[in-house]
N, C-alpha and C positions, 0 to 999 in steps of 0.2 A: 504494500500500500504506500503510495506517495504522499507527500505533504498535503497537496490539494484534496486528495481523497479523504484525508483525516479531518478536514474542516466540517464541523456539524452545523455551525451557524456563522453566517457572514453578514455583516452590516456595514455599509459604507455611509459615512457622514460627510456632508459637503457644507460649504459656507451657506448655501440656501437653507439647510437644516438648522444651522446656528441662528440664522435670521428668524426663522419660524419660532424658535425657542427664546427669542428676545435677546440674542447675543449679536445683533446686527452691528453694534458699535464696539464689539470686543473680539476676543478670541475664545476658543473652547475652554481654555484653562484659566484665563484671567483677562484683565483689561487689554485693549489693543495697544500696539506699540507706537501710538501717535503721541505727539508732544504733550497734549493735555491729559494723557492717561499714563504719564510716566512720573517718576520721582515723587515730588511733593503733592502731585495731583492724584496719585493713586489712593485707594482706600487706606485708612489709618490701621495701625497694628492693634488698636484697642477696639473692642466691641462697644459701640456707643451706648447700648442699653443693658449690658450685662457686666457687672463688676467682676474683675479678675479674669476675664477672657482676653487672651492675647493671641494674635495671629502671626504666622511667619510663612514666608514663601513668595512665589512670584506674583501673587494677586494682591499683595500689600506693599507698603512702602519699604524699600526704595524702588523696587521694580524687578524686572526679569533678568535672567542670566545667572549663571552659577555665582559670580562674585556678589551680585546684588541679593541673591537669595541667602547667601551666607551672612551678609550684613543684616538682612531682615531677621535672621535667627538671632544674631547678636542683640539687635534692638529689642526683640521679644524677650530675651533673657534679662536684659537690663530693666525692662518694664516690670518684670516679676521680682528680680533679685536686687535691683538697684545697680548703679554704675560701679564697676570694678575700677577703682582709682589707680590700681597698680598696672592695669592693662595698657600697653602701648602697641599700636598696630605696627606691623613690619614697615609699612610705608612711612609712618612717623619716625620710627627708629632710623630708617635710611636717610630721612630728610634732616634729622637732627645733627648738628655739628659734633664731630667726634671729640671726646675729652682729651684725646691724644694729639689733636691738631695743633700746629704751632702757628 
């Protein structure tokens, strides 16, 4: 039996299906990748009506892509645990002048 023969159910979803489901201005997994649906314009990490609910992932701030989703996870953790004052991102460590510089 080949791969195609093993398929029991097949469903193809198109952008037209997304539009019928109310996702005409977005994508199937989150907001669209247009300017006004990126970064600070994306939905907040905090549930507006439920205390203690924090979201992480491409559908929340700051946006899509692996780096942004990782930042989103960090923001969610900070919302729950508070800021880790000892944390310094690698980018900040690289940008800081070396104490050994003369």
